[in-house]
PASEBA-1860 file (N, C-alpha, C; in nm, 3 decimals):
! residues 245
1> MIKAARVI> -1.226/-0.877/-1.963/-1.280/-0.970/-1.866/-1.245/-1.114/-1.901 ~ -1.255/-1.146/-2.031/-1.221/-1.281/-2.077/-1.074/-1.309/-2.052 ~ -0.990/-1.209/-2.079/-0.847/-1.226/-2.059/-0.817/-1.251/-1.912 ~ -0.886/-1.178/-1.824/-0.865/-1.195/-1.680/-0.906/-1.334/-1.636 ~ -1.015/-1.385/-1.691/-1.062/-1.519/-1.656/-0.959/-1.624/-1.697 ~ -0.898/-1.605/-1.814/-0.796/-1.699/-1.860/-0.675/-1.698/-1.767 ~ -0.638/-1.578/-1.721/-0.524/-1.567/-1.630/-0.552/-1.643/-1.502 ~ -0.673/-1.630/-1.449/-0.711/-1.699/-1.326/-0.706/-1.850/-1.346
9> LLLSFTLT> -0.756/-1.898/-1.460/-0.755/-2.041/-1.488/-0.613/-2.094/-1.498 ~ -0.526/-2.017/-1.566/-0.387/-2.059/-1.580/-0.316/-2.061/-1.445 ~ -0.344/-1.961/-1.361/-0.283/-1.957/-1.230/-0.330/-2.074/-1.146 ~ -0.459/-2.107/-1.154/-0.514/-2.220/-1.079/-0.445/-2.348/-1.120 ~ -0.421/-2.365/-1.250/-0.356/-2.485/-1.300/-0.212/-2.493/-1.249 ~ -0.143/-2.377/-1.250/-0.005/-2.372/-1.201/0.001/-2.411/-1.054 ~ -0.092/-2.361/-0.975/-0.094/-2.395/-0.833/-0.118/-2.543/-0.812 ~ -0.201/-2.601/-0.895/-0.235/-2.742/-0.880/-0.116/-2.833/-0.904
17> INASFAQP> -0.034/-2.801/-1.002/0.073/-2.893/-1.036/0.202/-2.866/-0.957 ~ 0.210/-2.749/-0.893/0.335/-2.716/-0.824/0.317/-2.691/-0.675 ~ 0.196/-2.710/-0.622/0.168/-2.673/-0.484/0.210/-2.781/-0.386 ~ 0.254/-2.737/-0.268/0.278/-2.827/-0.157/0.237/-2.753/-0.030 ~ 0.196/-2.825/0.072/0.144/-2.762/0.192/0.247/-2.759/0.303 ~ 0.249/-2.649/0.379/0.338/-2.634/0.494/0.252/-2.625/0.619 ~ 0.316/-2.635/0.734/0.245/-2.625/0.860/0.194/-2.482/0.881 ~ 0.070/-2.465/0.931/0.017/-2.330/0.956/0.108/-2.248/1.047
25> SECKTLLQ> 0.170/-2.315/1.146/0.259/-2.244/1.239/0.378/-2.183/1.165 ~ 0.424/-2.250/1.059/0.537/-2.200/0.980/0.500/-2.069/0.912 ~ 0.381/-2.065/0.855/0.336/-1.944/0.785/0.304/-1.832/0.884 ~ 0.251/-1.868/0.999/0.220/-1.764/1.099/0.348/-1.699/1.149 ~ 0.450/-1.779/1.173/0.579/-1.725/1.214/0.637/-1.635/1.106 ~ 0.623/-1.677/0.981/0.673/-1.597/0.869/0.604/-1.460/0.866 ~ 0.473/-1.458/0.883/0.399/-1.332/0.882/0.441/-1.242/0.998 ~ 0.454/-1.301/1.117/0.493/-1.223/1.233/0.633/-1.165/1.216
33> DYVEKMGR> 0.724/-1.243/1.162/0.861/-1.194/1.139/0.862/-1.081/1.037 ~ 0.778/-1.093/0.934/0.773/-0.991/0.830/0.719/-0.859/0.886 ~ 0.612/-0.868/0.966/0.555/-0.749/1.026/0.654/-0.685/1.123 ~ 0.727/-0.769/1.197/0.827/-0.718/1.291/0.937/-0.643/1.216 ~ 0.976/-0.695/1.100/1.077/-0.628/1.017/1.024/-0.494/0.966 ~ 0.898/-0.491/0.925/0.839/-0.366/0.879/0.834/-0.264/0.992 ~ 0.806/-0.313/1.113/0.795/-0.224/1.228/0.927/-0.161/1.268 ~ 1.039/-0.219/1.225/1.170/-0.164/1.258/1.206/-0.044/1.172
41> FKKPPEQN> 1.124/-0.018/1.071/1.152/0.096/0.983/1.117/0.226/1.055 ~ 1.218/0.300/1.095/1.198/0.424/1.168/1.221/0.547/1.079 ~ 1.324/0.539/0.996/1.353/0.649/0.905/1.436/0.596/0.789 ~ 1.431/0.664/0.675/1.507/0.619/0.557/1.657/0.630/0.581 ~ 1.737/0.563/0.500/1.883/0.574/0.510/1.928/0.718/0.486 ~ 2.047/0.750/0.531/2.097/0.887/0.519/2.100/0.934/0.373 ~ 2.150/0.851/0.283/2.170/0.893/0.144/2.059/0.845/0.050 ~ 1.995/0.734/0.081/1.896/0.676/-0.008/1.754/0.703/0.041
49> IFKLSFNQ> 1.656/0.637/-0.021/1.517/0.663/0.015/1.440/0.532/0.032 ~ 1.323/0.542/0.094/1.226/0.433/0.098/1.132/0.452/-0.020 ~ 1.109/0.345/-0.096/1.023/0.355/-0.215/0.920/0.243/-0.214 ~ 0.795/0.281/-0.235/0.685/0.184/-0.243/0.596/0.220/-0.361 ~ 0.578/0.124/-0.451/0.482/0.140/-0.561/0.381/0.028/-0.551 ~ 0.254/0.062/-0.564/0.151/-0.039/-0.545/0.030/-0.015/-0.634 ~ -0.050/-0.118/-0.646/-0.178/-0.110/-0.717/-0.284/-0.160/-0.620 ~ -0.386/-0.080/-0.597/-0.493/-0.118/-0.504/-0.627/-0.121/-0.576
57> EIHYKPRS> -0.694/-0.236/-0.567/-0.826/-0.253/-0.626/-0.930/-0.262/-0.515 ~ -1.034/-0.180/-0.523/-1.143/-0.183/-0.426/-1.269/-0.227/-0.497 ~ -1.320/-0.343/-0.460/-1.438/-0.400/-0.524/-1.556/-0.398/-0.428 ~ -1.669/-0.348/-0.478/-1.790/-0.341/-0.397/-1.887/-0.453/-0.436 ~ -1.974/-0.486/-0.343/-2.073/-0.589/-0.371/-2.174/-0.537/-0.475 ~ -2.236/-0.628/-0.550/-2.329/-0.586/-0.656/-2.440/-0.493/-0.608 ~ -2.481/-0.509/-0.480/-2.591/-0.425/-0.429/-2.549/-0.280/-0.406 ~ -2.419/-0.257/-0.396/-2.370/-0.123/-0.370/-2.380/-0.037/-0.496
65> KKENLVVN> -2.406/0.090/-0.475/-2.415/0.182/-0.587/-2.278/0.243/-0.621 ~ -2.177/0.209/-0.541/-2.044/0.263/-0.565/-1.973/0.184/-0.674 ~ -1.892/0.256/-0.751/-1.814/0.192/-0.856/-1.681/0.140/-0.801 ~ -1.637/0.030/-0.857/-1.506/-0.025/-0.818/-1.397/0.075/-0.851 ~ -1.292/0.075/-0.769/-1.183/0.170/-0.787/-1.050/0.098/-0.806 ~ -0.965/0.160/-0.884/-0.827/0.112/-0.897/-0.736/0.230/-0.870 ~ -0.652/0.218/-0.767/-0.561/0.325/-0.728/-0.418/0.279/-0.756 ~ -0.346/0.357/-0.835/-0.204/0.331/-0.861/-0.124/0.433/-0.782
73> GDLRISKS> -0.047/0.385/-0.685/0.022/0.477/-0.595/0.172/0.459/-0.594 ~ 0.241/0.568/-0.562/0.387/0.567/-0.552/0.426/0.653/-0.433 ~ 0.496/0.593/-0.337/0.539/0.663/-0.216/0.691/0.666/-0.211 ~ 0.748/0.785/-0.190/0.893/0.800/-0.177/0.920/0.884/-0.051 ~ 1.006/0.831/0.034/1.039/0.901/0.158/1.190/0.910/0.173 ~ 1.239/1.032/0.188/1.381/1.053/0.215/1.394/1.104/0.358 ~ 1.513/1.148/0.393/1.536/1.196/0.529/1.450/1.318/0.562 ~ 1.421/1.401/0.462/1.349/1.526/0.489/1.225/1.548/0.402
81> KSFFQSNY> 1.194/1.450/0.314/1.081/1.467/0.223/0.993/1.343/0.220 ~ 0.864/1.366/0.197/0.769/1.257/0.181/0.676/1.291/0.065 ~ 0.689/1.215/-0.045/0.610/1.240/-0.165/0.522/1.118/-0.194 ~ 0.391/1.142/-0.205/0.298/1.036/-0.243/0.220/1.081/-0.366 ~ 0.220/0.999/-0.470/0.148/1.030/-0.593/0.055/0.915/-0.629 ~ -0.066/0.950/-0.672/-0.160/0.848/-0.719/-0.250/0.910/-0.824 ~ -0.334/0.828/-0.885/-0.426/0.878/-0.987/-0.546/0.948/-0.926 ~ -0.557/0.951/-0.792/-0.669/1.019/-0.726/-0.624/1.140/-0.645
89> MSLYRDEK> -0.506/1.133/-0.588/-0.459/1.241/-0.502/-0.308/1.230/-0.486 ~ -0.242/1.345/-0.468/-0.099/1.346/-0.445/-0.067/1.436/-0.326 ~ 0.035/1.395/-0.249/0.078/1.471/-0.132/0.229/1.489/-0.138 ~ 0.274/1.614/-0.125/0.416/1.645/-0.128/0.450/1.723/-0.001 ~ 0.549/1.674/0.072/0.584/1.741/0.198/0.735/1.746/0.215 ~ 0.784/1.865/0.252/0.923/1.882/0.292/0.924/1.978/0.410 ~ 1.041/2.029/0.446/1.051/2.112/0.566/0.983/2.249/0.549 ~ 0.960/2.290/0.424/0.901/2.422/0.401/0.753/2.417/0.367
97> NGIMVIPY> 0.711/2.319/0.285/0.572/2.315/0.238/0.510/2.177/0.251 ~ 0.379/2.177/0.269/0.299/2.057/0.257/0.192/2.085/0.152 ~ 0.193/2.010/0.042/0.103/2.040/-0.070/0.021/1.917/-0.106 ~ -0.111/1.937/-0.115/-0.202/1.829/-0.154/-0.268/1.866/-0.287 ~ -0.260/1.777/-0.384/-0.319/1.799/-0.516/-0.436/1.702/-0.533 ~ -0.555/1.758/-0.561/-0.675/1.678/-0.579/-0.727/1.700/-0.720 ~ -0.685/1.618/-0.816/-0.720/1.641/-0.957/-0.869/1.643/-0.985 ~ -0.945/1.548/-0.925/-1.088/1.541/-0.959/-1.166/1.664/-0.911
105> ARRIVIEN> -1.112/1.733/-0.809/-1.174/1.856/-0.759/-1.105/1.980/-0.816 ~ -1.000/1.957/-0.895/-0.920/2.066/-0.952/-0.881/2.165/-0.842 ~ -0.815/2.111/-0.740/-0.784/2.191/-0.622/-0.644/2.156/-0.570 ~ -0.573/2.259/-0.521/-0.443/2.242/-0.459/-0.447/2.310/-0.323 ~ -0.411/2.236/-0.219/-0.409/2.290/-0.083/-0.265/2.298/-0.036 ~ -0.225/2.417/0.010/-0.087/2.438/0.056/-0.087/2.470/0.205 ~ -0.003/2.399/0.279/0.010/2.421/0.423/0.157/2.431/0.459 ~ 0.183/2.463/0.585/0.321/2.467/0.631/0.381/2.327/0.626
113> GGKLDINK> 0.510/2.322/0.596/0.581/2.195/0.601/0.632/2.171/0.741 ~ 0.745/2.104/0.751/0.802/2.076/0.882/0.895/1.958/0.876 ~ 0.963/1.935/0.985/1.056/1.823/0.993/0.980/1.692/0.981 ~ 1.030/1.603/0.901/0.962/1.475/0.876/0.970/1.386/1.000 ~ 0.853/1.343/1.046/0.845/1.248/1.157/0.781/1.121/1.104 ~ 0.860/1.017/1.089/0.812/0.894/1.028/0.699/0.832/1.108 ~ 0.698/0.853/1.240/0.594/0.795/1.324/0.457/0.853/1.292 ~ 0.456/0.982/1.249/0.330/1.045/1.215/0.273/0.993/1.085
121> NGFNEMAA> 0.355/0.923/1.006/0.306/0.864/0.881/0.234/0.732/0.906 ~ 0.227/0.690/1.033/0.146/0.573/1.067/0.217/0.440/1.056 ~ 0.349/0.439/1.037/0.420/0.313/1.023/0.412/0.231/1.152 ~ 0.436/0.295/1.266/0.435/0.224/1.393/0.297/0.170/1.426 ~ 0.195/0.255/1.406/0.059/0.214/1.436/0.015/0.099/1.346 ~ 0.052/0.107/1.218/0.015/0.003/1.124/0.082/-0.130/1.159 ~ 0.210/-0.123/1.195/0.283/-0.244/1.231/0.223/-0.309/1.355 ~ 0.185/-0.226/1.453/0.126/-0.279/1.577/-0.009/-0.347/1.549
129> FQDSLIRF> -0.089/-0.284/1.461/-0.219/-0.343/1.426/-0.200/-0.475/1.352 ~ -0.107/-0.478/1.257/-0.083/-0.600/1.181/-0.033/-0.712/1.270 ~ 0.053/-0.678/1.365/0.105/-0.778/1.457/-0.009/-0.839/1.539 ~ -0.099/-0.754/1.589/-0.214/-0.802/1.666/-0.307/-0.886/1.579 ~ -0.327/-0.842/1.456/-0.414/-0.914/1.363/-0.364/-1.055/1.339 ~ -0.234/-1.069/1.318/-0.176/-1.200/1.290/-0.165/-1.285/1.416 ~ -0.125/-1.223/1.526/-0.105/-1.295/1.651/-0.233/-1.364/1.698 ~ -0.346/-1.294/1.685/-0.472/-1.349/1.734/-0.557/-1.413/1.623
137> GEVTNCQK> -0.506/-1.411/1.501/-0.576/-1.474/1.390/-0.537/-1.621/1.377 ~ -0.607/-1.689/1.289/-0.582/-1.832/1.266/-0.544/-1.856/1.120 ~ -0.428/-1.917/1.099/-0.386/-1.952/0.963/-0.463/-2.077/0.921 ~ -0.547/-2.064/0.820/-0.630/-2.176/0.774/-0.570/-2.247/0.652 ~ -0.473/-2.184/0.588/-0.409/-2.245/0.473/-0.267/-2.193/0.461 ~ -0.173/-2.284/0.440/-0.032/-2.247/0.425/0.023/-2.330/0.310 ~ 0.033/-2.268/0.194/0.063/-2.342/0.072/0.184/-2.283/0.001 ~ 0.278/-2.366/-0.034/0.396/-2.323/-0.106/0.382/-2.366/-0.252
145> YIDKSVSY> 0.411/-2.274/-0.345/0.400/-2.307/-0.486/0.504/-2.232/-0.567 ~ 0.522/-2.276/-0.690/0.618/-2.214/-0.781/0.545/-2.165/-0.905 ~ 0.569/-2.042/-0.941/0.508/-1.982/-1.060/0.618/-1.911/-1.138 ~ 0.642/-1.954/-1.261/0.745/-1.895/-1.346/0.881/-1.895/-1.275 ~ 0.913/-2.007/-1.214/1.041/-2.031/-1.147/1.060/-1.948/-1.020 ~ 0.955/-1.883/-0.972/0.962/-1.805/-0.848/0.880/-1.878/-0.741 ~ 0.937/-1.891/-0.621/0.870/-1.961/-0.512/0.787/-1.864/-0.428 ~ 0.665/-1.907/-0.392/0.574/-1.825/-0.314/0.512/-1.905/-0.200
153> YKINLKPS> 0.463/-1.833/-0.101/0.371/-1.887/-0.002/0.235/-1.822/-0.024 ~ 0.131/-1.902/-0.028/-0.005/-1.850/-0.025/-0.060/-1.880/0.114 ~ -0.093/-1.774/0.187/-0.135/-1.788/0.326/-0.274/-1.728/0.344 ~ -0.365/-1.806/0.399/-0.499/-1.757/0.431/-0.512/-1.742/0.581 ~ -0.554/-1.624/0.625/-0.566/-1.594/0.767/-0.709/-1.559/0.802 ~ -0.764/-1.626/0.902/-0.897/-1.593/0.954/-0.879/-1.504/1.076 ~ -0.927/-1.380/1.070/-0.907/-1.287/1.183/-0.985/-1.333/1.307 ~ -0.948/-1.276/1.419/-1.019/-1.305/1.543/-1.164/-1.257/1.533
161> ENVQDQLH> -1.248/-1.308/1.619/-1.390/-1.269/1.617/-1.405/-1.119/1.640 ~ -1.320/-1.061/1.723/-1.326/-0.918/1.751/-1.303/-0.837/1.624 ~ -1.203/-0.876/1.545/-1.174/-0.806/1.419/-1.287/-0.828/1.320 ~ -1.340/-0.948/1.315/-1.451/-0.976/1.223/-1.572/-0.890/1.257 ~ -1.601/-0.875/1.385/-1.718/-0.798/1.428/-1.699/-0.649/1.402 ~ -1.579/-0.598/1.429/-1.556/-0.454/1.418/-1.529/-0.409/1.276 ~ -1.451/-0.486/1.202/-1.411/-0.445/1.068/-1.484/-0.519/0.957 ~ -1.563/-0.621/0.994/-1.638/-0.702/0.897/-1.546/-0.774/0.798
169> VTEIKFIY> -1.426/-0.807/0.845/-1.330/-0.881/0.762/-1.342/-1.030/0.792 ~ -1.361/-1.110/0.689/-1.377/-1.254/0.710/-1.249/-1.332/0.685 ~ -1.164/-1.281/0.595/-1.042/-1.353/0.560/-0.942/-1.259/0.496 ~ -0.814/-1.289/0.516/-0.707/-1.214/0.451/-0.614/-1.313/0.382 ~ -0.586/-1.289/0.256/-0.496/-1.376/0.180/-0.366/-1.302/0.154 ~ -0.254/-1.370/0.183/-0.122/-1.313/0.160/-0.049/-1.395/0.054 ~ 0.016/-1.326/-0.039/0.106/-1.392/-0.134/0.247/-1.341/-0.104 ~ 0.330/-1.430/-0.051/0.465/-1.392/-0.007/0.568/-1.447/-0.103
177> NIDKQVMD> 0.652/-1.358/-0.155/0.759/-1.396/-0.247/0.878/-1.447/-0.166 ~ 0.900/-1.578/-0.171/1.006/-1.640/-0.091/1.144/-1.597/-0.141 ~ 1.161/-1.590/-0.272/1.291/-1.556/-0.330/1.336/-1.414/-0.293 ~ 1.242/-1.319/-0.298/1.275/-1.180/-0.267/1.252/-1.145/-0.121 ~ 1.181/-1.233/-0.049/1.147/-1.213/0.092/1.065/-1.086/0.112 ~ 0.967/-1.067/0.026/0.875/-0.954/0.036/0.732/-1.001/0.011 ~ 0.637/-0.921/0.057/0.497/-0.951/0.032/0.460/-0.896/-0.106 ~ 0.409/-0.983/-0.192/0.372/-0.940/-0.327/0.227/-0.893/-0.334
185> KVVIYYDQ> 0.140/-0.954/-0.253/-0.002/-0.920/-0.264/-0.076/-0.953/-0.136 ~ -0.174/-0.868/-0.103/-0.262/-0.891/0.011/-0.406/-0.867/-0.036 ~ -0.495/-0.962/-0.006/-0.636/-0.948/-0.043/-0.720/-0.960/0.084 ~ -0.806/-0.861/0.108/-0.891/-0.858/0.227/-1.035/-0.880/0.183 ~ -1.100/-0.981/0.241/-1.239/-1.014/0.206/-1.333/-0.970/0.318 ~ -1.451/-0.919/0.279/-1.545/-0.864/0.376/-1.674/-0.946/0.382 ~ -1.743/-0.937/0.497/-1.867/-1.013/0.516/-1.985/-0.943/0.448 ~ -2.103/-1.001/0.462/-2.221/-0.950/0.393/-2.270/-0.817/0.449
193> QSEMDFIA> -2.229/-0.782/0.572/-2.271/-0.655/0.629/-2.200/-0.537/0.564 ~ -2.084/-0.563/0.511/-2.006/-0.457/0.447/-2.048/-0.441/0.301 ~ -2.046/-0.318/0.253/-2.077/-0.296/0.112/-1.956/-0.330/0.023 ~ -1.839/-0.343/0.085/-1.720/-0.383/0.010/-1.715/-0.535/-0.003 ~ -1.670/-0.580/-0.119/-1.654/-0.723/-0.142/-1.511/-0.765/-0.104 ~ -1.413/-0.698/-0.164/-1.274/-0.724/-0.126/-1.186/-0.608/-0.170 ~ -1.069/-0.598/-0.105/-0.965/-0.503/-0.143/-0.839/-0.582/-0.171 ~ -0.780/-0.559/-0.287/-0.657/-0.629/-0.325/-0.545/-0.528/-0.345
201> VTYLILDF> -0.435/-0.548/-0.276/-0.320/-0.460/-0.289/-0.202/-0.540/-0.344 ~ -0.151/-0.498/-0.458/-0.034/-0.563/-0.519/0.085/-0.470/-0.505 ~ 0.190/-0.521/-0.442/0.311/-0.440/-0.421/0.405/-0.460/-0.539 ~ 0.425/-0.356/-0.615/0.510/-0.362/-0.734/0.657/-0.339/-0.699 ~ 0.679/-0.243/-0.610/0.814/-0.213/-0.561/0.807/-0.188/-0.411 ~ 0.892/-0.254/-0.336/0.904/-0.229/-0.192/1.052/-0.231/-0.159 ~ 1.111/-0.112/-0.152/1.256/-0.101/-0.137/1.287/-0.006/-0.022 ~ 1.347/-0.060/0.085/1.379/0.020/0.202/1.510/0.098/0.184
209> NSKEKITE> 1.582/0.070/0.078/1.712/0.135/0.059/1.735/0.165/-0.089 ~ 1.637/0.234/-0.149/1.646/0.267/-0.291/1.751/0.376/-0.315 ~ 1.825/0.359/-0.423/1.927/0.459/-0.458/1.867/0.577/-0.535 ~ 1.738/0.572/-0.559/1.671/0.683/-0.626/1.678/0.807/-0.537 ~ 1.684/0.923/-0.599/1.692/1.049/-0.525/1.565/1.131/-0.545 ~ 1.531/1.210/-0.445/1.423/1.308/-0.458/1.490/1.444/-0.471 ~ 1.506/1.489/-0.593/1.580/1.614/-0.617/1.489/1.737/-0.609 ~ 1.360/1.719/-0.634/1.268/1.833/-0.634/1.222/1.865/-0.492
217> SAYQMVYS> 1.184/1.991/-0.473/1.117/2.030/-0.349/0.967/2.005/-0.367 ~ 0.892/2.012/-0.258/0.748/1.996/-0.268/0.690/2.105/-0.359 ~ 0.740/2.226/-0.346/0.694/2.339/-0.426/0.717/2.312/-0.575 ~ 0.832/2.257/-0.609/0.867/2.233/-0.749/0.784/2.122/-0.814 ~ 0.716/2.042/-0.734/0.630/1.938/-0.790/0.504/1.999/-0.851 ~ 0.473/2.122/-0.812/0.349/2.187/-0.857/0.377/2.314/-0.937 ~ 0.481/2.386/-0.900/0.511/2.513/-0.964/0.636/2.503/-1.052 ~ 0.638/2.583/-1.159/0.753/2.589/-1.248/0.858/2.682/-1.191
225> DKNKLKNE> 0.969/2.697/-1.263/1.077/2.785/-1.217/1.034/2.931/-1.213 ~ 0.929/2.964/-1.287/0.883/3.101/-1.291/0.770/3.127/-1.191 ~ 0.759/3.038/-1.092/0.657/3.051/-0.986/0.515/3.051/-1.041 ~ 0.498/2.979/-1.151/0.364/2.962/-1.208/0.327/2.814/-1.201 ~ 0.198/2.788/-1.190/0.152/2.650/-1.186/0.196/2.576/-1.312 ~ 0.237/2.453/-1.297/0.272/2.372/-1.413/0.149/2.355/-1.501 ~ 0.170/2.328/-1.629/0.061/2.323/-1.726/-0.051/2.229/-1.683 ~ -0.015/2.114/-1.624/-0.119/2.017/-1.588/-0.208/2.064/-1.474
233> FKGFEIIN> -0.167/2.173/-1.405/-0.247/2.223/-1.294/-0.311/2.359/-1.323 ~ -0.300/2.405/-1.445/-0.359/2.535/-1.480/-0.510/2.532/-1.458 ~ -0.561/2.636/-1.394/-0.704/2.645/-1.368/-0.745/2.584/-1.235 ~ -0.651/2.520/-1.164/-0.683/2.461/-1.033/-0.703/2.571/-0.930 ~ -0.797/2.550/-0.838/-0.818/2.641/-0.727/-0.704/2.623/-0.627 ~ -0.647/2.734/-0.578/-0.539/2.729/-0.480/-0.593/2.770/-0.344 ~ -0.579/2.682/-0.245/-0.617/2.714/-0.108/-0.489/2.720/-0.026 ~ -0.452/2.839/0.015/-0.326/2.860/0.086/-0.355/2.870/0.235
241> NRTDN> -0.321/2.767/0.310/-0.342/2.764/0.455/-0.213/2.788/0.533 ~ -0.110/2.835/0.464/0.016/2.861/0.534/-0.003/2.971/0.638 ~ 0.063/2.959/0.749/0.051/3.059/0.857/0.168/3.156/0.860 ~ 0.265/3.135/0.768/0.382/3.222/0.768/0.393/3.304/0.641 ~ 0.275/3.336/0.581/0.277/3.415/0.458/0.327/3.557/0.488
END
């Protein structure tokens, strides 16, 4: 905790000595262009994959009985496969199998696979929601700063009253990496009606054209070559919902 406080103090000092302000309209246009670019993602490249690695922190208000959560996630999507792994749950899908691994419940659920439809993964819906959120929101702060020789925009967005009422979101903070032209971090703050205090998502890797390959099948992520569960899944309950057994 002490170390984290020091980091915050150092970051605050860095912002103070290197910060400059830009017009809110400039940052709003930047956000809209970024969301529009994300919305153009329909399917991964023929040979390469889409790769996303992130860290998500969920913080609850002191009155809540829920514990804060930290989710470390990794998403890889190829032309025919979609693999998501995290410290809470993993999902593996290809044309033959759809497999969900729930470690805390010691359970594995197997369903039919199928042809990958990127639209069903929610990319289009998410992009449309983000576009609406930004279009009708108000940029209250647009700040450019340099940290460790990297240029960033810090953008604070106040959502529309409709979003505030429905989702209890009071503010969204964006940290945009100007040099890489990617979003590094998004923090969502909630009002007093919500038991959540804030959610912070840090994007570690966001690559629409990664040369990494997905060589394993969904089945091979859970089972060994001898059709036995891998050691880390021994003793897990298997729920087989396949309809083509």
